[in-house]
C-alpha positions in Angstrom: 0.2 -0.1 0.1 1.7 2.8 1.1 3.2 4.5 -1.3 6.0 4.0 0.3 7.9 6.4 -1.7 10.2 8.7 0.4 10.6 12.3 -0.9 13.8 13.5 -0.6 14.7 15.8 -3.6 14.7 20.1 -3.0 12.1 19.7 0.3 14.2 20.4 2.6 15.4 23.6 1.3 11.5 24.4 0.6 10.8 23.6 4.4 13.2 26.3 5.3 12.4 28.5 3.2 8.8 27.9 4.6 10.1 27.9 8.5 11.9 31.7 7.7 9.1 32.8 6.0 6.8 32.2 8.6 5.5 35.2 11.6 8.2 35.7 14.5 5.6 37.2 16.3 5.1 35.3 19.8 1.2 34.6 20.5 -0.1 36.0 23.8 -1.8 34.4 26.0 -5.8 34.6 26.3 -8.0 33.6 28.9 -9.4 31.3 26.9 -10.0 28.2 28.6 -7.8 24.8 28.0 -9.4 22.9 25.4 -11.2 19.7 27.5 -11.5 16.3 26.4 -14.3 14.9 25.0 -16.7 12.6 26.3 -17.5 11.1 23.1 -15.3 7.7 23.2 -13.8 5.5 20.8 -14.0 2.1 20.8 -10.7 0.2 20.0 -12.6 -3.5 20.2 -15.0 -2.3 17.3 -12.3 -1.1 15.5 -10.5 -4.0 15.4 -13.2 -6.2 14.9 -13.9 -4.3 11.2 -10.1 -4.6 10.8 -10.4 -8.5 11.2 -13.6 -8.2 8.8 -11.8 -6.5 5.9 -9.1 -9.8 6.2 -11.6 -12.0 6.3 -12.4 -11.3 3.0 -8.9 -12.2 2.0 -5.9 -9.9 0.9 -7.6 -7.0 -1.2 -5.9 -7.2 -4.1 -7.1 -5.1 -7.3 -9.5 -7.2 -10.0 -9.3 -10.0 -7.6 -13.7 -11.2 -6.1 -12.0 -10.5 -2.5 -10.9 -7.1 -3.3 -14.8 -7.0 -5.3 -16.3 -8.3 -2.2 -15.0 -6.7 1.0 -15.6 -2.8 -1.2 -19.3 -3.8 -1.6 -19.1 -5.2 2.2 -17.6 -0.8 3.3 -20.3 1.0 1.2 -23.0 -1.6 2.9 -21.3 -0.5 6.3 -21.2 3.1 5.4 -25.1 3.1 4.8 -25.6 0.8 7.6 -24.3 4.2 9.6 -26.6 6.4 8.2 -24.2 7.9 6.0 -25.2 8.7 1.7 -22.5 6.5 -0.1 -20.9 7.0 -3.7 -19.4 4.4 -5.5 -17.0 6.2 -7.9 -15.9 3.7 -10.8 -12.6 4.0 -13.0 -10.1 2.0 -15.0 -6.6 2.7 -13.9 -3.8 1.9 -15.4 -0.8 0.4 -12.9 2.4 0.8 -13.5 3.0 -1.8 -15.7 -0.1 -1.4 -17.9 -2.8 -3.8 -16.2 -6.0 -2.1 -16.4 -7.4 -1.7 -12.2 -10.9 -1.7 -12.0 -10.6 0.6 -8.9 -13.5 1.9 -7.5 -12.9 4.9 -4.9 -16.0 4.5 -2.3 -17.4 8.1 -1.0 -19.8 7.7 2.5 -21.2 12.0 3.1 -22.1 12.1 6.9 -24.7 15.1 6.8 -24.5 15.6 2.8 -27.1 18.3 3.0 -23.9 20.7 5.1 -21.6 22.7 3.0 -18.9 23.2 6.0 -17.4 19.8 5.6 -14.2 17.3 7.3 -12.4 15.1 4.8 -11.3 12.1 6.3 -9.5 9.2 4.5 -7.7 6.0 3.8 -6.9 3.2 1.2 -8.4 0.1 1.2 -6.7 -2.0 -1.2 -4.0 -4.3 -0.8 -0.4 -4.6 -1.6 -0.4 -7.4 -4.4 3.0 -8.3 -3.6 4.9 -8.6 0.1 8.2 -7.5 -2.1 9.7 -5.8 1.5 9.7 -9.4 2.9 12.7 -10.9 4.2 12.0 -13.1 2.8 12.8 -13.3 -0.9 10.4 -16.0 -2.1 7.4 -14.4 -0.7 8.5 -11.5 -2.8 5.3 -11.9 -5.5 3.2 -13.1 -2.8 -0.1 -10.7 -1.6 0.4 -8.8 1.5 -2.9 -9.1 3.9 -2.4 -5.9 4.5 -4.2 -5.4 7.7 -2.2 -2.5 8.8 -1.7 -1.4 5.3 -5.0 -0.1 4.9 -7.6 -2.4 6.3 -6.8 0.0 9.8 -7.9 3.4 8.3 -11.1 1.6 7.2 -11.8 0.3 10.6 -10.5 3.8 12.1 -13.2 5.6 10.0 -16.2 3.1 10.0 -15.8 3.6 14.0 -16.3 6.7 13.6 -19.4 6.9 11.7 -20.8 4.7 13.6 -20.0 6.6 16.6 -21.8 10.0 14.4 -25.3 7.9 14.3 -24.9 8.1 18.1 -24.1 11.8 18.7 -24.3 14.2 15.6 -22.1 16.7 14.6 -23.2 19.7 13.2 -21.1 20.0 10.6 -20.9 17.0 7.9 -17.9 15.1 6.8 -17.2 12.5 4.1 -14.9 9.4 4.7 -12.8 8.6 1.4 -12.0 4.9 1.0 -9.2 5.4 -1.7 -8.8 2.4 -4.4 -5.9 1.6 -6.3 -3.4 2.9 -3.9 -0.9 0.2 -3.9 -0.3 -1.0 -6.8 3.0 1.2 -6.8 6.3 -0.5 -8.3 7.2 -2.6 -6.9 11.0 -2.9 -5.7 11.8 -6.2 -8.3 10.8 -4.0 -11.4 12.7 -2.4 -14.5 11.4 2.0 -12.8 11.6 4.4 -15.2 11.9 7.5 -13.2 8.4 8.0 -12.8 8.5 6.0 -9.8 5.9 8.0 -7.7 3.2 8.6 -9.5 2.9 4.7 -10.1 1.3 5.0 -6.1 -1.7 6.7 -5.0 -4.0 5.8 -8.2 -7.3 6.1 -6.6 -6.8 10.1 -5.3 -5.3 10.8 -8.1 -8.2 9.9 -9.9 -10.4 11.6 -7.5 -8.9 14.3 -6.9 -8.8 16.1 -10.6 -12.6 14.1 -11.0 -13.9 15.1 -7.5 -17.2 12.7 -6.5 -19.4 16.2 -6.1 -19.3 19.3 -8.1 -16.8 22.3 -6.6 -16.4 19.6 -4.2 -14.8 21.3 -0.9 -13.4 20.9 2.7 -12.2 23.1 5.3 -9.4 20.2 5.9 -8.5 17.0 5.5 -6.3 13.8 7.6 -5.6 10.8 5.9 -4.6 7.4 7.5 -2.1 5.1 6.6 -1.4 2.3 9.2 -3.0 3.6 11.7 -3.1 -0.1 13.8 1.0 -1.4 13.9 2.7 -2.1 17.2 4.9 0.2 18.7 3.6 2.7 16.4 4.4 6.7 16.7 3.2 9.2 14.3 6.1 11.8 14.1 4.6 14.7 11.3 5.1 14.0 7.7 7.1 16.6 6.1 4.5 17.2 2.9 1.6 17.7 6.2 3.5 20.4 7.2 4.0 21.5 4.4 1.2 21.8 3.0 -1.3 22.4 6.3 0.7 22.8 9.0 -2.2 24.3 10.6 -4.0 21.3 10.2 -1.3 19.6 12.1 -0.9 21.6 15.1 -4.2 21.6 15.4 -4.2 17.3 15.5 -0.7 17.4 17.5 -2.2 19.3 19.8 -5.9 17.2 20.1 -3.6 14.3 20.3 -2.1 15.9 23.6 -5.8 17.0 25.2 -7.6 13.4 24.2 -4.4 12.3 26.5 -2.4 10.2 23.3 0.4 12.5 23.3 3.2 10.5 23.6 1.3 8.7 20.1 1.8 11.5 18.5 6.0 13.3 19.2 6.2 16.5 18.1 9.3 15.4 15.9 9.6 15.8 12.1 9.1 12.7 9.8 9.4 11.5 6.4 8.5 13.1 3.4 6.0 10.9 1.8 3.6 10.0 -1.7 0.8 9.4 -0.7 -2.7 10.3 -1.3 -2.7 12.9 0.8 -0.5 14.8 -2.2 -3.4 14.3 -5.0 -5.5 15.7 -2.1 -3.5 18.7 -2.0 -2.1 19.8 -5.2 -5.1 18.6 -7.6 -8.3 19.0 -5.3 -6.3 21.7 -4.0 -7.1 20.5 0.1 -5.3 21.7 2.8 -4.9 17.5 4.0 -2.1 15.6 6.7 -0.8 12.4 6.2 -1.1 10.7 10.1 1.6 7.3 9.1 3.9 5.8 11.3 7.7 6.4 11.3 9.7 4.0 13.0 13.4 6.2 13.3 15.1 3.1 14.3 13.4 -0.1 12.6 16.8 -1.3 10.1 13.7 -3.5 8.0 11.8 -0.1 7.0 10.6 3.5 8.5 6.9 2.6 8.6 7.8 -0.2 10.4 8.5 -4.6 10.5 5.7 -5.5 8.7 5.6 -2.9 6.4 5.0 -4.7 2.1 6.0 -8.6 4.1 3.8 -11.1 4.8 3.5 -10.5 8.7 1.1 -7.6 8.1 -1.1 -9.0 9.5 -4.0 -9.2 12.4 -1.6 -10.9 14.5 0.4 -7.4 14.4 -2.9 -5.0 15.1 -2.5 -3.3 18.6 -6.0 -2.0 19.5 -3.7 1.4 21.7 -2.8 2.2 18.2 -6.3 2.7 16.9 -7.5 4.1 20.3 -4.8 6.7 20.1 -5.4 7.8 16.6 -9.3 7.2 17.0 -9.8 9.0 19.5 -7.3 11.9 18.6 -10.2 12.2 15.7 -13.0 12.4 17.6 -11.4 14.8 19.9 -10.7 17.1 17.2 -14.0 16.5 14.4 -16.1 16.8 17.7 -14.5 20.5 18.7 -15.0 22.2 14.9 -17.1 24.8 16.1 
């Protein structure tokens, strides 16, 4: 799944310039009361079950029966919670020319409201475990319990809670397809590797499901259920939507999960949030883990391996991310 190409070009210089141009004035203290934790409680057990139910279909690899059946299930779950569901179908071209039958699933809470928040994640599975330590697994599909199912699971649990405790603003849950068909490590790359990831998000951003669609901001959930995960500030997020990063990291502290959201920078990542920012022009951040000391991958030990399964999903991580998002949503004016 995860795009997972690191962006390392001239970004560092751009970020330094951005920081240099920032406001140097220190904000003055005001008498506003300190933010309080919201009363709505995220259920990690429920999110864990949603994750398991997706994996029960098997790897949700593009053009497979498991993929199509799981997509139908995801759409039905959102409808069950009273959301208006749009299935945006498209035939997309994979890195190797494969025609991919793609479906972006958009579930709208209170579609009549103009003021909206965007939550998104990808729901397809990586077709190849090309980062597995065993070369014999490099052409095996990934179950994608974390790298795919976890983000959708968190969104489904939030949708369930919105039905019980309504918000005044609208929320759009977008499940992007065809995110993880990016060029495998064993294939020859032609230099445009970054464009082979996030195909569903690229299509959605260029063909919005609703005319003149807009949102205050967006939050992408990518691999939000892994063991030992910590969510550093992804650099493309701070470049395009620093205010949103600050909002979410402050919400994590208020909700009691600040330890899961360090104040330090992570990497710059090619992921679904890039076309949302660059093409749809919606400020969107990426909540994605960073393991600075993991030799296998900075995305963690199970990334793009056959071990990305339910045995490596941590309810504590799901709880931290889910409760932080509830803090954000229910604190919005």
